[in-house]
N, C-alpha and C positions, 0 to 999 in steps of 0.2 A: 522261668527261663533257665538256660544252662550256661554255666560260665566255666571256662577252663582256667585252672590255677596251677601254680607250681612255686616251689621255694628254691631260689637260686643259691642261697647260702649253703644249704645242705645238698643241693642238686638232686633232690628227691621229690616225688610227686606228693601233693597234698591229698590224702585219702578222703573219700566221701565222709567217713565217720569222724574226720577231724573236727568238723563243725556241727554242733548241735544247737539249733536255734533256741530250744527250750533250756539248754544248759548255760549258754553264753549270752542270752539276751541281757542287755545292760539297762537301757533306759530309752524313753522317748524324749528326744531333745534336739533342737536345732531351730531356733526361732527365725533365722534368716531364710532357711529353705523350707520352713514350715513342716513338711512331712519328712520325718527322718527316724530311722531306727539304727542302732549300733549293734553289731554282732561281733563276738570274739572269734578269732581265728588262730589256730595253733597247728603246727606240723609235727607235734610230738617230740621235737628235738630241742626245745627251749629256744627256738629261733624267734627273734623279734621281727617276724614278718608281718606285713600289713598290706591290705588291698583296698584301694578306693574305687568304688564303682557305684552306679546308680541306675536302676530300672525306672519305671514310671514313678513309683514312690521311692524317693532317694534312700538307699541303704548304704551304710558305711561299714566295712569290715576292718577290724584292727586287732592287734594282739592283746592278750590280757595284761601285758607289761606296759600298756598305755603309751605307745609312741606318739609323737606330736600329731595333734588333730589337723587334718588337711584344711587349708584355707578355703574360704568361700569360692575363690577363683578356681582352685583345683577341683572343688566339688562340682562347680558349674561345668567345667570342662568334662569331667568324668560323666556327668549326667547327659551331656550332649553327645558324647561318643557312643553311649549305649542306646539312648533313645532315638526315636524317629525325628525329634526336633532338637536343634542345637540351641542351648540356653547359655548365655555367658553373662555373669554378673561380676563387675569389677568393683571391689570394695573401696579402691583408692579414688577412682573418678566418679563412682556412682553410676557408671554407664551400664545399661541393661539392654539386651537385645536378644531376640529369638528368631530363628529362621527355620522353616520346614526343610527337612532333608529326607531323602529316601532311606528306608531302614536297610542300609547296605550291610550293617554289622548285626547279624543275628546272634552269633556266638563269638564273643570277643575274648581273646586270650590276653589276660593281664598278668603281670609278674610281680613277685615280691622277693625281697632279699634283705639282708642285714649287712651293713647299716642302712641300706636303701637309698642313701644320699645320691650316688652317681646315677643309678637307674631312674630314680624319681625325677631328678633334675633333667636328665636327657629326655625321658618320655614326656614329661609335662612341658618341656620347652618345645618339643616337636608338636605336641597336641595344642599348646597355646598358640603357636605360630599358625598352624593349620586353621584353627578356629577363628583367629583374627582375620586371616585372609578370607575365609568363607563369609565373614560378616561384612566385608567391604566397608571399612570405616574406622576400625580400631588401629589399623596400620596405614600410615600415609607415607608412600614413597615419593620423595621429591626428586624427580628426574628432569634435568634441565633440557630445554630444546637446543638443537643445533641450528644456528642461523647462518644461511649462505647469502652472500652479497656480491653483486658485480658492480664495479665502478667504471662508468663509461669513460671518464676522463683519465682514470688511472690504468685502465686496460687490465684490471685484475679480477680474479675470483678469490674471495676470502671467506673465512668462516670464523665464528666465535660461539662460545657457550653462553646461553642466556643467563646462567648463574654466575659467570665470570666474564663479562663482556669486554673487559679491558685487555684481555689476551686475544689478539686477532691473528689468525694463521693464514698465510698466503698459500693458496692451492695452485694457482696458475697466473702467470704474467704474460701469457702468449695470446691474449684476446685482442681484438681490433674493434674498438668502439662498441662494447657490449651494452645493449639497451633493453634486454629482456631476459628473464630467468624464470624457469619453471621446473618442477619435479615431475619427471615422466612416470607413467605407471610401471615402467621397468626398473624403477629405483635409481635412475641416472638423472643428472642435471642437464637441462637443455638451455642453451644460451643463444639469444639472438644477437648477431653482430652486424654492424653496418658495413664493415670493410673499410678500405682506405680510399676508395674512389679511383684506384689506379690498378695495382696488381692483385689486390685481394677483394673479391666480390662479396656482397652480402651473403650471409649463410646462417644456419643454425648449427651450433656445435654441440657435441655430446661430451659430458665429463663423467667418466666412470668413477663413482665414489669408492668402489672397491679397489681399483688399480691405480687411480690417479691419471688415467689416460685421457687425453683430450683429442677428439677426432671430429671430422665434419660429418654431420648427420644429413643435412639438407643444404644443397647449393641453390641460391636464389639468383634470379635474373636481375642484373644491376639497373636495367631500364624500366622494368615493369613490376618488380617485386623488391624494391629497395626499402631500406630503413625499417627492418623488423623491430617492433616496439613492444609487443606483448605476445606471449605464448600460452596456450591452454590446450587441454585434451578433452575430447568428447568421451562420454561414458563408454566403457568397454562393450556393453550390450548393444550399443548403437553404432559400433564401428571402431571406436577408440582412436579416431584420426587426430592428428595434431592440427591445431588452429593457430594462425599467425595474423596478428594485427600490425599495422604499419603506421608510421608517421607520414601522412600524405593521403590523398584521395585514392579510393579504390576499395574493392570488396575484401572481406576477410578471406584469407587463403586456407585451403584444406589440404593437408599432406597425408596421403595414404601410403601404407607400407614404409613408414618412416624408420622402422628398425632394419630395413634391408639396404642394400647398396644402391637400389634403384627406386627411390621414393617417387610418388606421382603427386604433382601439385596442380590444384584446380581452384576456381573461385567457389566460395561456399555461400556467401550471403547474397540475397536477391531482394528486390522490392524497394530499395532505397539507395541513393548514391551517398556513400559514406565519405565524410571529409577526412577521416582518419580512424585509427583503431588503437589508441594508446593504452587501453585497458580492456581485458577480457575476463569474463567470469562465466563458468558453465554450471548450470544447475543439475541436480540429480536426474531430472527428466530430459536432459539434453538441451534445454533452451539456453540461449546465449545472450549475454548482456555485453554491450560494447560502449566504450567511451568514444563517442563520435565527435572528435576534437578537430577544430580548425585552427591551425597555427599560422601566424603571420609575423610581421615585423613592424614595429613602430619606429619610423625613421627619426621622428622628433626626439624621442627619449632614448633611442638606440637600444631598445629592448624587444625581445619577442613578446607577442601577445597571443592569447588563446581564448577560445570560446567554444561552446557546443553543448550537447546534451548527451543523455545516456539512453540508448535504444535497445529494444529486445527483438530477438529472432527466435523462431521455432526450432525444434530439434532438426528440422530439415533445412534450416537456413533462410526461411521465409520471414520477411519483415513483419513484425506484429505491432510496433508502435513505440512511442516515447514513454519511458518510465520516470525520468527525472529531467525537467526542463532546464534550459540555460537560465542562470540567474545573475549574469554578469553585472547588470545594471542595478541590482538591489542587494549586493553583498552575498548573493547565494552562490550556487554552483557556477564556477567560472573557469572553464578549461579543464574538464574532467580528465584525469589520467588513470592512476591505479584503481583497480576494483577488487573488492573482496566480498564474497558471498557467504553469509552465515545463516542458514535456514531461510527465513523469509525476509531477512534484513540484508540490504546491499550497501556496503561501505564504498564511498568514492572519494578520491583525493581531488582537490580543486587547486590547480597549480598557480593561478594568478593571485589568489588571496591566501594561500597556505592553509586552507581549512580542510576539514574532513566532514563529509555529510553522510547521513544514513537515509536510506529510502525503504519505507515499509512497503514491500511488494504486494501485501494484501490490500492496503488502503491507498497505495500510490501516493503517499505523502513523503516529502523530503524535508529534513531539518538538519541544522548544524549539530555535529557530534563533538568536534574538538577543533582546536586551531594551534598551529605552530607559531603564529604571531607574525610571520613574514611571508612575502610572496616567494614563489618558487621553492618553498621548503616542504611541499607535500607532493609526493610522486608515487612510487611503488608502495603497496600495502601488503602486509602479512599479519598473521595472528599467532600468538603464543598459546601454550596449553592453558595458562591461567585465565585466558580470555582477553588479555591486554592486546593492544594493536601496535604494530610497528609501522612507522611511516618514514620513508627515506626522502632526504632532500635532493632536489635536482638542480639546485643553484650552482653547485660546484664551489661554493664559498664556505659553507659551514661544515661540510664533511660529516654530517650528523644523521643518525637514525633516531627518530623520536619514539618514545614509548608512552602510550596512553592507557590508562586504566579502563576497565569495562564501563565506567561512568563517564569517560571523556576527558578526565583531567590528566595532565602530564605526570607520569609516575616515574620517569627516568629517561634515559637516552644514552647513546653511545656516539662518541666523536672519535674519528680516526682518519688520518690522511689517506689511508688505503681506500676509503669509501669514495672520496671525490664526489663526482656527480653520480648519484646512485642510479644504476640502470635497472636493478631488480633485486627483490628480496624473496627468499624462500625459507620457511621454517620446517624442520623435520622433527616430528614428535615421536620419541622412542616409546614403544608400547611396553608398559611394565608387566603385563600379564605373563609373558613367557618367562621373564626373569623371576617373577614372584613364584610361579608354580615350580620352576626348577629349583629354587631355593627351598621351597616347601618340601619337595620330594627329597632333596639332599639331606635336610635336617631330619626328616622322619626316618630316612634310611640309616643315617648315622646313629640315631637314637635306638633303633631296633636291631642293628647288625650284631652288636655284642650280646644282645639278649637271646637271639635265635640260636647262638652257638650252644647254649645250655638248656634248651627247651625240654622240659619234662612235664607233661600235662596229664591231668586226670579231670574228671568232671565233678562239679559240685552243684547239686540241684538246690534251687532256692524257690 
């Protein structure tokens, strides 16, 4: 292979005759990397220059003045940069991994200088970072989720960071009985509001996260389209319409052209008379899951009561059947509210007993996943990046959002008066990929910028 070399200290090219394998061959040694040869390198000016590189059989170049031997990590990085396969061995943790990469670097220009410290640190820092990112596992970026919450009783939209949930920020206090919250495909929040029954009709409001502007996206008929309680969106390839579930009998509503000033509202579901739609979950294939909840009032105890099941509709809105039956009489699903779909597992909140259930959609079996311990403490559901589940209280008494581990045990929670009777929860998961690659590019650029200013190259054949 051919390798470009130069000496930065003297700013002169390293001539081909500077290195003679027969003259400077030192020894066979390197038990950790097994195959290794050391060659001397000199630029005829007494410079303590050194070059670390590795083709298929690892070769290390160094000056006859014996500068420090590169660490196994450095050797591994160098071998990965030259070869078609990245190998990274960490002597500290014992971690080893290799990953096939295209041989994008056929002729790699590496540089040497004396005392070599700044360049070596800069280049190896960039190389190390790039290799770690490429290996997906050596660098773990902990990026907290942003959690958005609407409080029905407090009329507020608030947010907090999952890594610091005690700091709650109020985004808007101009809502009127907000009882549904969803993130739209356009990156804005959509909030279902009941209105005040007088001058403000039910509606779906749009909150622009970039500008903080709150506006009306969809106006609803107070007689036939009241009490929006759940919002979801169909897949973009199937139309991308907004779906609205309500507290009260009637079909799920479909809103077309919801980004325009003149949206069109129509009935979406057919085949069964729904008692309510307090929870919606849309699968990737467009099928829809609905919490078919019947709400009533127990005059004896003076409390609301709820019962019902979870039903499924096709991507065209046709009724397909029950996926989770009512279990009110046996401590099971009792008044389903919030729904959250994760692959083939459907999570559902049971408002009357404060439990959370999971339904395996493959086997159609439902079992208890977790419990808040009290009635009316399980309503809206959302998920965090780490797989834990957030469940909001709808009692208006505890002002709490519970956090459950992937195994179903309570792993935390947030209590704040701004939550009140939780109407909806949305989590936004920042994507680290763009930040990671931007950081990688920045570090690599900073490492090589100074080097390129003094580039003088010639070819050394090996």
